[in-house]
KEBA-211995 format. One record per residue (C-alpha): x, y, z. Coordinates in steps of 0.2 Angstrom, whole numbers, plus 2048, in hexadecimal, padded with zeros to 3 digits. Last residue first. Example, Ala and Ser with C-alpha at 12.3 -4.5 7.8 and 13.67 -1.06 7.14 Angstrom:
<rs>
     u     v     w
   844   7FB   824
   83E   7EA   827
</rs>
This chain:
<rs>
     u     v     w
   8A2   828   742
   8A1   81A   74E
   8A9   81C   75F
   8B7   80E   760
   8B8   7FB   760
   8A5   7FA   75E
   89E   7EC   768
   89B   7DB   760
   888   7D7   75F
   87F   7CA   76A
   87E   7D5   779
   875   7E2   76E
   868   7D5   769
   866   7D0   77B
   863   7E2   780
   856   7E5   772
   84D   7D5   776
   84D   7D9   789
   846   7EB   785
   838   7E4   77A
   834   7D6   786
   82F   7E4   792
   81E   7E5   789
   812   7F1   792
   821   7FA   79A
   828   7FC   788
   81C   80A   784
   81A   809   771
   81B   818   765
   817   812   753
   81E   81C   745
   82A   80D   741
   83C   807   73F
   843   7F6   744
   855   7F4   73D
   85F   7E5   740
   85E   7DE   72E
   84F   7E8   727
   83F   7EB   72F
   835   7FA   729
   825   802   72F
   812   800   72D
   805   7F3   727
   7F3   7F6   727
   7E3   7F1   730
   7DA   800   737
   7D5   805   749
   7DD   7F9   74D
   7E7   7EA   746
   7F7   7F3   740
   803   7E6   739
   814   7EC   73F
   826   7EE   739
   823   7EB   727
   82F   7E0   71D
   82E   7E6   70B
   82E   7F7   713
   81F   801   719
   81B   814   718
   823   815   707
   824   824   708
   824   82B   719
   817   839   71E
   819   845   72C
   80D   84E   737
   810   842   746
   808   839   755
   805   826   754
   802   81C   764
   805   80A   769
   7FD   7FA   76F
   807   7EB   76D
   806   7D9   767
   815   7CE   764
   812   7C2   756
   823   7C2   74F
   830   7C6   75D
   832   7D8   760
   840   7E6   760
   84E   7E0   755
   843   7D6   74A
   839   7C5   749
   82B   7C9   73D
   819   7D1   73B
   819   7D9   74C
   807   7DC   751
   7FE   7ED   753
   7F1   7F6   75D
   7F0   809   75A
   7EC   818   764
   7EA   829   75B
   7F1   837   751
   7F7   83A   73F
   7F6   84C   73B
   7F4   851   729
   7FD   861   722
   80C   856   71E
   81F   857   721
   82A   84C   716
   832   83B   718
   83C   830   70B
   83E   81D   70B
   84B   810   707
   850   80F   719
   862   811   71F
   864   822   716
   86A   82B   725
   861   83C   721
   863   847   711
   859   857   712
   84A   856   705
   83C   858   712
   844   84A   71B
   84F   83E   711
   856   82D   70F
   84D   826   71F
   856   822   72F
   852   833   736
   840   832   732
   83E   821   73B
   847   828   74A
   83A   836   74A
   82C   829   74B
   835   81A   754
   846   813   74F
   84D   803   756
   85F   7FE   74F
   865   7ED   754
   876   7EA   74D
   877   7E2   73B
   887   7EA   736
   87F   7F5   729
   874   7FD   737
   884   802   741
   88D   809   731
   87D   813   72C
   87C   81A   73D
   88F   81F   73D
   88D   827   72B
   87E   832   732
   88A   836   741
   898   83C   735
   88B   845   72A
   885   851   737
   87E   85D   72B
   86E   853   728
   86A   854   73A
   86C   867   73A
   862   869   72A
   854   85E   730
   853   866   741
   840   86B   742
   83B   85B   738
   845   851   745
   838   855   752
   838   847   75F
   836   834   760
   842   827   764
   853   821   75C
   859   812   765
   86A   80A   760
   873   7FA   764
   885   7F4   766
   88D   805   76A
   89E   802   772
   8A3   814   772
   894   820   770
   88F   824   75E
   899   831   756
   896   843   74F
   88D   849   75E
   884   859   75D
   873   858   755
   873   845   756
   874   847   769
   87A   838   773
   873   82D   782
   87C   81D   787
   872   810   78F
   87C   801   796
   872   7F1   793
   86E   7E3   7A0
   85B   7E1   79E
   859   7EC   7AD
   862   7FA   7A4
   857   7F8   795
   848   7F8   7A0
   84D   808   7A9
   851   811   798
   840   80C   792
   837   811   7A2
   83B   824   7A0
   830   825   790
   839   82E   782
   834   83B   776
   842   849   775
   84B   844   765
   84F   854   75C
   854   85E   76B
   860   852   772
   85F   83F   774
   863   830   76A
   865   820   774
   875   815   772
   874   804   779
   884   7FE   780
   886   7EC   785
   887   7E9   798
   891   7D8   795
   884   7CC   799
   871   7CD   796
   865   7CE   7A4
   85C   7BE   7A8
   856   7B1   79C
   84F   7A2   7A5
   83F   7A2   799
   840   7B0   78C
   83F   7C1   794
   82F   7CB   798
   82D   7C5   7AA
   83F   7C8   7AE
   83E   7D9   7A5
   82F   7DE   7B0
   838   7D8   7C0
   847   7E3   7BC
   83C   7F2   7B7
   832   7F1   7C7
   820   7F8   7C7
   81C   7FD   7D9
   810   7F2   7E3
   7FE   7F3   7E6
   7F1   7FC   7F0
   7F0   80F   7F0
   7EC   816   802
   7DF   824   801
   7E2   835   7FA
   7DF   842   808
   7F1   847   807
   7EF   84F   7F6
   7E0   859   7FC
   7EB   860   80A
   7F8   864   7FD
   7EB   86E   7F3
   7E5   877   803
   7F6   87D   807
   7FA   881   7F5
   7EB   88D   7F4
   7ED   893   7E3
   7EF   8A4   7DB
   800   8AA   7E1
   809   89A   7E1
   801   894   7D1
   807   8A4   7C8
   819   8A3   7D0
   81A   890   7CB
   815   895   7B9
   821   8A3   7B8
   82F   897   7BD
   829   88A   7B1
   829   897   7A3
   83B   89D   7A8
   842   88B   7A7
   83A   888   797
   841   898   790
   853   893   795
   851   881   78E
   847   885   77E
   849   875   773
   84C   869   781
   83D   86F   78A
   832   869   77B
   827   875   771
   815   872   776
   809   869   76A
   80D   85F   75A
   80C   86D   74D
   812   87B   758
   811   882   769
   819   88F   774
   816   88F   787
   80B   89C   78D
   811   8A3   79E
   813   8B5   799
   801   8B6   793
   7FB   8B6   7A4
   7E8   8B6   7A6
   7E4   8B5   7B9
   7E5   8A5   7C3
   7D8   8A0   7D0
   7DB   892   7DC
   7D4   884   7E7
   7C2   888   7E4
   7B8   87C   7EE
   7A9   874   7E6
   798   876   7EF
   78E   87B   7E0
   789   88B   7E9
   79B   88F   7ED
   79F   88C   7DB
   793   89A   7D6
   79B   8A6   7E3
   7AC   8A2   7DE
   7A9   8A6   7CB
   7A1   8B6   7CF
   7AF   8BC   7DB
   7BC   8B7   7CE
   7B4   8C1   7C1
   7B3   8D0   7CD
   7C6   8CE   7D1
   7C9   8CE   7BF
   7CB   8C3   7AF
   7CE   8B2   7B5
   7D8   8A8   7A9
   7D7   898   7B3
   7CC   893   7C2
   7D3   884   7CC
   7C5   879   7D2
   7C3   86C   7E0
   7C1   85A   7E5
   7BA   851   7D6
   7BB   83F   7DD
   7B7   834   7CE
   7AE   825   7D2
   79D   82E   7D2
   7A0   831   7BF
   796   840   7B7
   792   849   7C7
   7A2   853   7C9
   7A4   857   7B7
   792   85D   7B6
   793   867   7C6
   7A3   86F   7BF
   79A   875   7AF
   78A   87B   7B8
   795   885   7C5
   79F   88D   7B7
   78F   894   7B0
   78F   8A1   7BD
   79E   8AA   7B4
   7A3   8A5   7A3
   7AF   8AA   795
   7C0   8AA   79D
   7BC   89D   7AA
   7C8   88F   7A2
   7C5   882   7B0
   7D3   877   7B8
   7CB   869   7C1
   7D4   862   7D0
   7D1   84F   7D1
   7D4   845   7E1
   7DE   834   7DF
   7D9   822   7E0
   7E7   81F   7D4
   7DC   813   7C9
   7CE   820   7CB
   7D9   82E   7C6
   7DF   824   7B7
   7CD   821   7B1
   7C8   833   7B3
   7D8   839   7A9
   7D2   82E   79B
   7DC   81F   795
   7CC   814   793
   7BD   81D   798
   7B2   817   78A
   7BC   80E   77C
   7B6   818   76D
   7C5   823   76C
   7D1   821   77A
   7CC   82C   788
   7C3   83D   78C
   7BB   83D   79D
   7C6   84B   7A5
   7C8   855   795
   7D9   853   78B
   7E6   84A   795
   7E9   84B   7A8
   7F8   852   7B2
   7FC   847   7C1
   805   84F   7D0
   80D   844   7DD
   813   84A   7EE
   821   846   7FA
   82A   83B   7EE
   835   82C   7F2
   82D   821   7E5
   821   82B   7DA
   827   823   7CA
   825   811   7D0
   815   814   7D9
   80E   81C   7C9
   814   80D   7BE
   80C   801   7CA
   7FB   80B   7CB
   7FA   80C   7B8
   7FF   7FB   7B4
   7EE   7F2   7B6
   7E6   7FF   7AB
   7F0   7F9   79C
   801   800   796
   7FD   809   786
   7EA   80B   78A
   7EC   80F   79C
   7F9   81C   799
   802   823   7A8
   811   82D   7A2
   820   833   7AC
   82A   843   7AE
   83B   83F   7B5
   840   848   7C5
   847   85A   7C7
   835   860   7CB
   831   86E   7BF
   83D   869   7B1
   837   857   7B2
   825   85D   7B0
   82A   868   7A1
   831   858   799
   822   84E   79E
   817   85B   794
   820   856   784
   81F   843   783
   80C   841   783
   806   82F   783
   7F8   831   790
   7F6   837   7A2
   806   841   7A7
   80F   83E   7B8
   81B   849   7C2
   822   843   7D3
   826   852   7DF
   833   852   7ED
   82D   860   7F8
   838   86F   7FC
   82C   87E   7F9
   835   880   7E8
   82F   86E   7E3
   81D   873   7E9
   81D   882   7DD
   825   878   7CF
   819   86A   7CF
   80A   876   7D2
   810   881   7C3
   812   872   7B8
   800   86C   7BC
   7F9   87D   7BA
   801   881   7AA
   7FE   870   7A3
   7EB   871   7A9
   7E8   881   7A0
   7D7   87F   798
   7DE   87B   787
   7D8   869   786
   7C7   867   78E
   7BD   866   79F
   7CE   866   7A8
   7D9   85A   7B3
   7E6   85B   7C0
   7E7   84B   7CA
   7EE   84C   7DB
   7F9   841   7E6
   7FF   83E   7F8
   809   82E   7F8
   801   822   804
   806   812   7FC
   800   800   800
</rs>
């Protein structure tokens, strides 16, 4: 049983200000001397970067679709170990989940799984007394959700705040904060959401500082902390990467020997990563070495496998293309048959070109930006034995991109999509597995063990490659 104090920050709809409030609360409580654990409902990679900046701890995701409802509490307990307080930022509107699947993957479902009180952030800019009807509806919709208070956002004046508070007093819902309109805390966005922390370090630090100040000034931190402490005990045990890998490994196969180096792309162009992936690779016996394809001209010494995750290579196509030594190093590693796993942005980096800029050329495909957003949860099955998955492995994943790869599938596709539409996708060739699909390895730890085992079976590079 765990007694970690916890809050879920939700909203009636996207754009209400829950990221500003959640990040501000995380930073304000951290500045007050508490150790704060930050969590994000759903598959989003960008908000957890701001959470990490606010707390000094990894931002973690809680996704009941990708990992299953049974994994939500264990992953939460793992991520919040040693913390004084956990703050969970919701996704979309409180009751919005995976399309057509009821409450699955919604903030409401996660709140119930965590037995956590919910604070609703309401954009009050265009309403007064009607706010009570809105909040009453959200509070009464699902009796299993404990909506314990409201933070009013974008309040126009003292008089406006007075009207809002009066209406909510009649509804019997506590107002735990009221934030004035504050353009200076806006975080810039572009085609896939907020601009990641890694791309605007100094400005991001200032944004988080201002958010913390705004929340400190406008919210009752003492009442919010008391509310967090009112959360009941949470049954269950914390997720453990070593146990997860042991269960996902072939029979009697423990961590691989020799600590093979698995190079993982990072830096501003490749910011999308779940913290549990590194933990699983380490538990599987690998040594994880992070490098920056924008700056480093060589792969880490001893590299035996390569992971290139998601991010925004389209914003850095010229710089990635100009780093010819590293592109040659990636080609050399792939040609050797070493495991290379690329996900979304990594898929584009391995292509011949991205918007006309030469990329690595490992895959016989070209990528370009598109006006069309591809977004949604997916179910898929591995069509062949490859560096990441054994044939027949079933996964749940997520697609999120505004690019097109032509052809989208190679002669040996990576995945056969089974839901919501049947199609093949991605490229498998030699040791390369490249796909648009984002997968959370905590749901299928065999992926981490298979990659580590593949790395252990390769000879190490005698010198940094490039």
